[in-house]
KOLVEX-923400 format. One record per atom (N, C-alpha, C, O): residue in one letter; x, y, z; atom name; residue number from 1. Coordinates in Angstrom, 2 decimals, padded with zeros to 5 digits. Layout:
N
ATOM residu       u       v       w atome num
ATOM      a       X       Y       Z    CA NUM
...
END
This chain:
92
ATOM residu       u       v       w atome num
ATOM      x  001.51 -011.61  016.40     N   1
ATOM      x  001.80 -010.79  017.33    CA   1
ATOM      x  003.51 -010.43  016.87     C   1
ATOM      x  004.37 -011.30  016.73     O   1
ATOM      x  003.71 -009.10  016.70     N   2
ATOM      x  005.23 -008.69  016.24    CA   2
ATOM      x  005.95 -008.86  017.58     C   2
ATOM      x  005.38 -008.72  018.66     O   2
ATOM      x  007.17 -009.16  017.46     N   3
ATOM      x  007.94 -009.31  018.54    CA   3
ATOM      x  009.47 -009.00  018.30     C   3
ATOM      x  010.32 -008.84  019.18     O   3
ATOM      x  009.67 -008.94  016.95     N   4
ATOM      x  010.98 -008.60  016.55    CA   4
ATOM      x  011.55 -007.27  017.18     C   4
ATOM      x  010.85 -006.41  017.72     O   4
ATOM      x  013.05 -007.23  017.02     N   5
ATOM      x  013.50 -005.88  017.58    CA   5
ATOM      x  013.14 -004.47  016.60     C   5
ATOM      x  012.59 -004.55  015.50     O   5
ATOM      x  013.48 -003.46  017.09     N   6
ATOM      x  012.81 -002.33  016.26    CA   6
ATOM      x  014.51 -002.05  015.31     C   6
ATOM      x  015.62 -002.46  015.64     O   6
ATOM      x  014.20 -001.43  014.38     N   7
ATOM      x  015.50 -001.18  013.34    CA   7
ATOM      x  016.56 -000.13  014.13     C   7
ATOM      x  016.27  000.93  014.68     O   7
ATOM      x  017.40 -000.54  014.06     N   8
ATOM      x  018.68  000.23  014.58    CA   8
ATOM      x  018.96  001.47  013.69     C   8
ATOM      x  018.76  001.47  012.47     O   8
ATOM      x  019.47  002.61  014.46     N   9
ATOM      x  020.03  003.56  013.84    CA   9
ATOM      x  018.79  004.88  013.78     C   9
ATOM      x  018.86  005.93  013.14     O   9
ATOM      x  017.89  004.48  014.54     N  10
ATOM      x  016.68  005.53  014.47    CA  10
ATOM      x  016.90  006.46  015.58     C  10
ATOM      x  017.31  006.11  016.69     O  10
ATOM      x  016.56  007.84  015.19     N  11
ATOM      x  016.54  008.74  015.98    CA  11
ATOM      x  015.42  008.29  017.41     C  11
ATOM      x  014.53  007.44  017.27     O  11
ATOM      x  015.63  008.94  018.59     N  12
ATOM      x  014.72  008.64  019.83    CA  12
ATOM      x  013.40  008.66  019.45     C  12
ATOM      x  012.69  007.67  019.66     O  12
ATOM      x  012.81  010.06  018.69     N  13
ATOM      x  011.60  010.07  018.25    CA  13
ATOM      x  010.93  008.85  017.36     C  13
ATOM      x  010.02  008.15  017.79     O  13
ATOM      x  011.42  008.74  016.29     N  14
ATOM      x  011.27  007.60  015.14    CA  14
ATOM      x  011.32  006.07  016.08     C  14
ATOM      x  010.41  005.24  016.03     O  14
ATOM      x  012.34  005.94  016.76     N  15
ATOM      x  012.25  004.64  017.58    CA  15
ATOM      x  010.98  004.81  018.51     C  15
ATOM      x  010.26  003.81  018.45     O  15
ATOM      x  010.67  005.47  019.06     N  16
ATOM      x  009.46  005.54  019.85    CA  16
ATOM      x  008.13  005.27  018.94     C  16
ATOM      x  007.21  004.56  019.32     O  16
ATOM      x  008.15  005.95  017.68     N  17
ATOM      x  007.05  005.70  016.83    CA  17
ATOM      x  007.01  003.97  016.49     C  17
ATOM      x  006.00  003.27  016.60     O  17
ATOM      x  008.09  003.57  016.13     N  18
ATOM      x  008.15  002.48  015.76    CA  18
ATOM      x  007.92  001.12  016.67     C  18
ATOM      x  007.31  000.09  016.40     O  18
ATOM      x  008.73  001.57  017.97     N  19
ATOM      x  008.15  000.76  019.12    CA  19
ATOM      x  006.51  000.74  019.40     C  19
ATOM      x  005.94 -000.27  019.82     O  19
ATOM      x  005.95  001.79  019.16     N  20
ATOM      x  004.30  002.09  019.06    CA  20
ATOM      x  003.76  001.34  018.21     C  20
ATOM      x  002.74  000.75  018.57     O  20
ATOM      x  004.18  001.17  017.07     N  21
ATOM      x  003.80  000.19  016.10    CA  21
ATOM      x  003.69 -001.16  016.38     C  21
ATOM      x  002.71 -001.86  016.12     O  21
ATOM      x  004.92 -001.58  017.03     N  22
ATOM      x  005.27 -003.19  017.29    CA  22
ATOM      x  004.41 -003.61  018.46     C  22
ATOM      x  004.12 -004.79  018.66     O  22
ATOM      x  004.00 -002.59  019.24     N  23
ATOM      x  003.32 -002.87  020.46    CA  23
ATOM      x  001.96 -002.73  020.25     C  23
ATOM      x  001.23 -002.74  021.24     O  23
ATOM      x  001.34 -002.56  018.88     N  24
ATOM      x  000.06 -002.51  018.65    CA  24
ATOM      x -000.68 -003.51  018.16     C  24
ATOM      x -000.83 -003.69  016.95     O  24
ATOM      x -001.12 -004.13  018.94     N  25
ATOM      x -001.61 -005.76  018.75    CA  25
ATOM      x -003.05 -005.81  018.43     C  25
ATOM      x -003.81 -005.05  019.03     O  25
ATOM      x -003.52 -006.66  017.49     N  26
ATOM      x -004.77 -007.03  017.11    CA  26
ATOM      x -005.52 -007.58  018.46     C  26
ATOM      x -005.03 -008.34  019.30     O  26
ATOM      x -006.67 -007.10  018.45     N  27
ATOM      x -007.48 -007.43  019.69    CA  27
ATOM      x -008.95 -008.36  019.38     C  27
ATOM      x -010.03 -007.93  018.96     O  27
ATOM      x -008.53 -009.82  019.75     N  28
ATOM      x -009.96 -010.41  019.16    CA  28
ATOM      x -011.20 -009.80  019.89     C  28
ATOM      x -012.30 -009.86  019.34     O  28
ATOM      x -011.08 -009.35  020.82     N  29
ATOM      x -012.56 -008.92  021.59    CA  29
ATOM      x -013.00 -007.76  021.18     C  29
ATOM      x -014.12 -007.35  021.48     O  29
ATOM      x -011.99 -006.97  020.31     N  30
ATOM      x -012.59 -005.66  019.89    CA  30
ATOM      x -012.04 -005.84  018.25     C  30
ATOM      x -011.21 -005.01  017.88     O  30
ATOM      x -012.40 -006.67  017.46     N  31
ATOM      x -011.87 -006.71  016.22    CA  31
ATOM      x -012.18 -005.36  015.24     C  31
ATOM      x -011.91 -005.38  014.04     O  31
ATOM      x -012.67 -004.43  015.78     N  32
ATOM      x -012.95 -003.26  014.95    CA  32
ATOM      x -011.62 -002.20  014.82     C  32
ATOM      x -011.42 -001.37  013.93     O  32
ATOM      x -010.88 -002.47  015.86     N  33
ATOM      x -009.39 -001.59  016.06    CA  33
ATOM      x -008.83 -002.13  014.76     C  33
ATOM      x -008.99 -003.28  014.35     O  33
ATOM      x -008.09 -001.05  014.11     N  34
ATOM      x -007.20 -001.28  012.77    CA  34
ATOM      x -006.45 -000.35  012.86     C  34
ATOM      x -007.04  000.68  013.20     O  34
ATOM      x -005.16 -000.20  012.69     N  35
ATOM      x -004.07  000.82  012.41    CA  35
ATOM      x -004.46  001.85  011.55     C  35
ATOM      x -004.15  003.01  011.83     O  35
ATOM      x -005.05  001.60  010.64     N  36
ATOM      x -005.27  002.43  009.51    CA  36
ATOM      x -006.59  003.52  009.50     C  36
ATOM      x -006.88  004.39  008.67     O  36
ATOM      x -007.30  003.09  010.78     N  37
ATOM      x -008.23  004.26  010.92    CA  37
ATOM      x -009.72  003.67  010.36     C  37
ATOM      x -009.86  002.52  009.93     O  37
ATOM      x -010.62  004.50  010.44     N  38
ATOM      x -011.85  004.01  010.04    CA  38
ATOM      x -012.30  004.25  008.26     C  38
ATOM      x -013.20  003.62  007.71     O  38
ATOM      x -011.73  004.94  007.82     N  39
ATOM      x -011.52  005.31  006.21    CA  39
ATOM      x -011.07  004.04  005.80     C  39
ATOM      x -011.71  003.73  004.79     O  39
ATOM      x -010.24  003.14  006.12     N  40
ATOM      x -009.59  002.42  005.59    CA  40
ATOM      x -010.41  001.42  004.61     C  40
ATOM      x -011.58  001.25  004.93     O  40
ATOM      x -009.96  000.78  003.50     N  41
ATOM      x -010.80 -000.29  002.73    CA  41
ATOM      x -010.25 -001.69  003.57     C  41
ATOM      x -010.64 -002.76  003.09     O  41
ATOM      x -009.53 -001.74  004.57     N  42
ATOM      x -009.20 -002.83  005.18    CA  42
ATOM      x -010.13 -003.20  006.31     C  42
ATOM      x -010.21 -004.35  006.73     O  42
ATOM      x -010.88 -002.13  006.82     N  43
ATOM      x -012.09 -002.07  007.65    CA  43
ATOM      x -013.16 -003.25  007.11     C  43
ATOM      x -013.84 -003.99  007.83     O  43
ATOM      x -013.10 -003.22  005.81     N  44
ATOM      x -014.34 -004.12  005.43    CA  44
ATOM      x -014.02 -005.53  005.40     C  44
ATOM      x -014.92 -006.37  005.48     O  44
ATOM      x -013.00 -005.81  005.31     N  45
ATOM      x -012.09 -007.08  005.41    CA  45
ATOM      x -012.41 -007.40  006.89     C  45
ATOM      x -013.19 -008.30  007.22     O  45
ATOM      x -011.88 -006.74  007.61     N  46
ATOM      x -011.87 -006.74  009.12    CA  46
ATOM      x -013.41 -007.29  009.56     C  46
ATOM      x -013.43 -008.40  010.09     O  46
ATOM      x -014.34 -006.79  009.42     N  47
ATOM      x -015.85 -007.17  009.29    CA  47
ATOM      x -016.16 -008.27  008.83     C  47
ATOM      x -017.18 -008.85  009.20     O  47
ATOM      x -015.48 -008.67  008.10     N  48
ATOM      x -016.44 -009.87  007.22    CA  48
ATOM      x -015.67 -010.94  007.62     C  48
ATOM      x -014.48 -011.25  007.55     O  48
ATOM      x -017.05 -011.60  008.24     N  49
ATOM      x -016.79 -012.82  009.46    CA  49
ATOM      x -016.38 -013.92  008.60     C  49
ATOM      x -016.22 -014.93  009.28     O  49
ATOM      x -016.13 -014.13  007.31     N  50
ATOM      x -015.62 -015.23  006.68    CA  50
ATOM      x -014.10 -015.33  006.83     C  50
ATOM      x -013.46 -016.32  006.50     O  50
ATOM      x -013.46 -013.95  007.49     N  51
ATOM      x -012.13 -014.17  007.70    CA  51
ATOM      x -011.83 -014.33  009.18     C  51
ATOM      x -012.35 -013.50  009.92     O  51
ATOM      x -011.00 -015.37  009.76     N  52
ATOM      x -010.80 -015.81  010.83    CA  52
ATOM      x -010.00 -015.06  011.75     C  52
ATOM      x -009.51 -014.16  011.07     O  52
ATOM      x -009.61 -014.95  012.96     N  53
ATOM      x -009.13 -014.10  013.60    CA  53
ATOM      x -007.77 -014.36  013.27     C  53
ATOM      x -007.12 -013.40  012.84     O  53
ATOM      x -007.11 -015.70  013.41     N  54
ATOM      x -005.68 -015.64  012.92    CA  54
ATOM      x -005.28 -015.19  011.26     C  54
ATOM      x -004.12 -015.08  010.85     O  54
ATOM      x -006.44 -014.97  010.47     N  55
ATOM      x -005.83 -014.15  009.09    CA  55
ATOM      x -006.26 -012.44  009.56     C  55
ATOM      x -005.69 -011.50  009.01     O  55
ATOM      x -006.83 -012.32  010.14     N  56
ATOM      x -007.42 -010.97  010.70    CA  56
ATOM      x -005.76 -010.45  011.42     C  56
ATOM      x -005.17 -009.42  011.07     O  56
ATOM      x -005.36 -011.26  012.29     N  57
ATOM      x -003.98 -010.93  013.26    CA  57
ATOM      x -002.65 -010.85  012.33     C  57
ATOM      x -001.70 -010.10  012.51     O  57
ATOM      x -002.79 -011.66  011.44     N  58
ATOM      x -001.65 -011.75  010.29    CA  58
ATOM      x -001.55 -010.43  009.29     C  58
ATOM      x -000.58 -010.07  008.63     O  58
ATOM      x -002.86 -009.82  009.38     N  59
ATOM      x -002.94 -008.77  008.43    CA  59
ATOM      x -002.66 -007.75  009.39     C  59
ATOM      x -001.76 -006.95  009.12     O  59
ATOM      x -003.28 -007.65  010.45     N  60
ATOM      x -002.92 -006.36  011.08    CA  60
ATOM      x -001.19 -006.39  011.58     C  60
ATOM      x -000.54 -005.34  011.64     O  60
ATOM      x -000.59 -007.72  011.90     N  61
ATOM      x  000.95 -007.49  011.81    CA  61
ATOM      x  001.62 -007.04  010.55     C  61
ATOM      x  002.56 -006.24  010.52     O  61
ATOM      x  001.07 -007.59  009.52     N  62
ATOM      x  001.94 -007.09  008.22    CA  62
ATOM      x  001.48 -005.59  007.92     C  62
ATOM      x  002.13 -004.97  007.08     O  62
ATOM      x  000.32 -004.94  008.60     N  63
ATOM      x  000.33 -003.47  008.17    CA  63
ATOM      x  001.31 -002.64  009.52     C  63
ATOM      x  002.05 -001.66  009.43     O  63
ATOM      x  001.08 -003.20  010.35     N  64
ATOM      x  002.12 -002.76  011.54    CA  64
ATOM      x  003.57 -002.99  011.27     C  64
ATOM      x  004.30 -002.23  011.91     O  64
ATOM      x  004.23 -003.93  010.40     N  65
ATOM      x  005.37 -004.08  010.10    CA  65
ATOM      x  005.64 -003.03  008.99     C  65
ATOM      x  006.63 -002.31  009.00     O  65
ATOM      x  004.88 -003.00  008.23     N  66
ATOM      x  004.84 -001.88  006.99    CA  66
ATOM      x  005.20 -000.32  007.56     C  66
ATOM      x  006.05  000.51  007.22     O  66
ATOM      x  004.21 -000.33  008.51     N  67
ATOM      x  004.32  001.26  009.37    CA  67
ATOM      x  005.84  001.19  010.07     C  67
ATOM      x  006.55  002.19  009.96     O  67
ATOM      x  006.31  000.14  010.72     N  68
ATOM      x  007.79  000.30  011.27    CA  68
ATOM      x  008.57  000.34  009.96     C  68
ATOM      x  009.40  001.24  010.13     O  68
ATOM      x  008.72 -000.11  008.90     N  69
ATOM      x  009.54 -000.09  007.85    CA  69
ATOM      x  009.32  001.50  007.11     C  69
ATOM      x  010.23  002.20  006.67     O  69
ATOM      x  008.34  001.73  007.12     N  70
ATOM      x  007.99  003.20  006.96    CA  70
ATOM      x  008.72  004.38  007.52     C  70
ATOM      x  009.24  005.34  006.94     O  70
ATOM      x  008.61  004.03  009.08     N  71
ATOM      x  009.24  005.04  010.14    CA  71
ATOM      x  010.55  005.02  009.91     C  71
ATOM      x  011.12  006.10  010.03     O  71
ATOM      x  011.27  003.97  009.56     N  72
ATOM      x  012.38  003.79  009.45    CA  72
ATOM      x  013.10  004.58  008.24     C  72
ATOM      x  014.05  005.36  008.32     O  72
ATOM      x  012.52  004.24  007.28     N  73
ATOM      x  012.81  004.88  005.96    CA  73
ATOM      x  012.69  006.27  005.79     C  73
ATOM      x  013.46  006.85  005.02     O  73
ATOM      x  011.59  007.03  006.57     N  74
ATOM      x  011.40  008.57  006.92    CA  74
ATOM      x  012.78  009.06  007.66     C  74
ATOM      x  013.52  009.99  007.33     O  74
ATOM      x  012.89  008.18  008.72     N  75
ATOM      x  013.87  008.72  009.56    CA  75
ATOM      x  015.27  008.60  009.03     C  75
ATOM      x  016.12  009.47  009.26     O  75
ATOM      x  015.49  007.62  008.37     N  76
ATOM      x  016.91  007.68  007.69    CA  76
ATOM      x  017.01  008.50  006.57     C  76
ATOM      x  018.15  008.76  006.17     O  76
ATOM      x  015.99  009.00  005.94     N  77
ATOM      x  016.17  009.83  004.77    CA  77
ATOM      x  016.92  011.17  005.27     C  77
ATOM      x  017.59  011.84  004.48     O  77
ATOM      x  016.79  011.51  006.57     N  78
ATOM      x  017.35  012.54  006.98    CA  78
ATOM      x  016.55  014.00  006.74     C  78
ATOM      x  017.06  015.09  007.00     O  78
ATOM      x  015.19  013.83  006.17     N  79
ATOM      x  014.43  015.12  006.18    CA  79
ATOM      x  013.17  014.99  007.04     C  79
ATOM      x  012.19  015.68  006.78     O  79
ATOM      x  013.16  014.45  007.67     N  80
ATOM      x  012.07  014.20  008.83    CA  80
ATOM      x  012.27  015.55  009.96     C  80
ATOM      x  013.32  015.75  010.58     O  80
ATOM      x  011.10  016.33  010.05     N  81
ATOM      x  011.23  017.37  010.88    CA  81
ATOM      x  011.03  016.78  012.37     C  81
ATOM      x  011.38  017.42  013.36     O  81
ATOM      x  010.42  015.43  012.44     N  82
ATOM      x  010.16  014.76  013.48    CA  82
ATOM      x  011.64  014.55  014.11     C  82
ATOM      x  011.78  014.76  015.31     O  82
ATOM      x  012.63  014.16  013.39     N  83
ATOM      x  014.04  013.50  014.34    CA  83
ATOM      x  014.45  014.34  015.34     C  83
ATOM      x  014.47  015.57  015.30     O  83
ATOM      x  014.72  013.79  016.04     N  84
ATOM      x  015.73  014.32  017.40    CA  84
ATOM      x  016.89  013.92  017.42     C  84
ATOM      x  017.16  012.91  016.77     O  84
ATOM      x  017.97  014.64  018.19     N  85
ATOM      x  018.91  014.34  017.82    CA  85
ATOM      x  019.73  012.59  018.47     C  85
ATOM      x  019.48  012.28  019.63     O  85
ATOM      x  020.23  012.07  018.01     N  86
ATOM      x  020.59  010.82  018.24    CA  86
ATOM      x  021.74  011.06  019.58     C  86
ATOM      x  022.61  011.93  019.59     O  86
ATOM      x  021.54  010.26  020.44     N  87
ATOM      x  022.71  009.89  021.55    CA  87
ATOM      x  024.03  010.15  020.72     C  87
ATOM      x  024.21  009.76  019.57     O  87
ATOM      x  024.83  010.78  021.39     N  88
ATOM      x  026.67  010.91  020.68    CA  88
ATOM      x  027.02  009.68  020.23     C  88
ATOM      x  027.31  009.48  019.05     O  88
ATOM      x  027.02  008.69  021.23     N  89
ATOM      x  027.54  007.38  020.77    CA  89
ATOM      x  026.87  006.67  019.52     C  89
ATOM      x  027.47  005.88  018.77     O  89
ATOM      x  025.72  007.01  019.41     N  90
ATOM      x  024.97  006.65  017.95    CA  90
ATOM      x  025.00  007.29  016.68     C  90
ATOM      x  024.75  006.69  015.63     O  90
ATOM      x  025.26  008.41  016.75     N  91
ATOM      x  025.49  009.43  015.72    CA  91
ATOM      x  026.67  009.25  014.71     C  91
ATOM      x  026.61  009.57  013.52     O  91
ATOM      x  027.78  008.67  015.37     N  92
ATOM      x  028.82  008.08  014.07    CA  92
ATOM      x  028.60  007.13  013.46     C  92
ATOM      x  029.36  006.77  012.57     O  92
END
């Protein structure tokens, strides 16, 4: 389960997106849920009963962390139409 801080310097919109990825947890009771969607090649891996819940949870967290990192890169690029203005004290 990811518990680390959200990257700093993100606009409010991307901060919210990153927070949602961090709070997207693996559910042992419904292991079909996966952050990449139904068409992902990871789905086959998840449904393989030879893979333990611990391994699945680790892979789930790795995917979520990749999405957080991607969200931060997109926001920091300055080219995202999703970016919302930062509060005045963070803009500097």
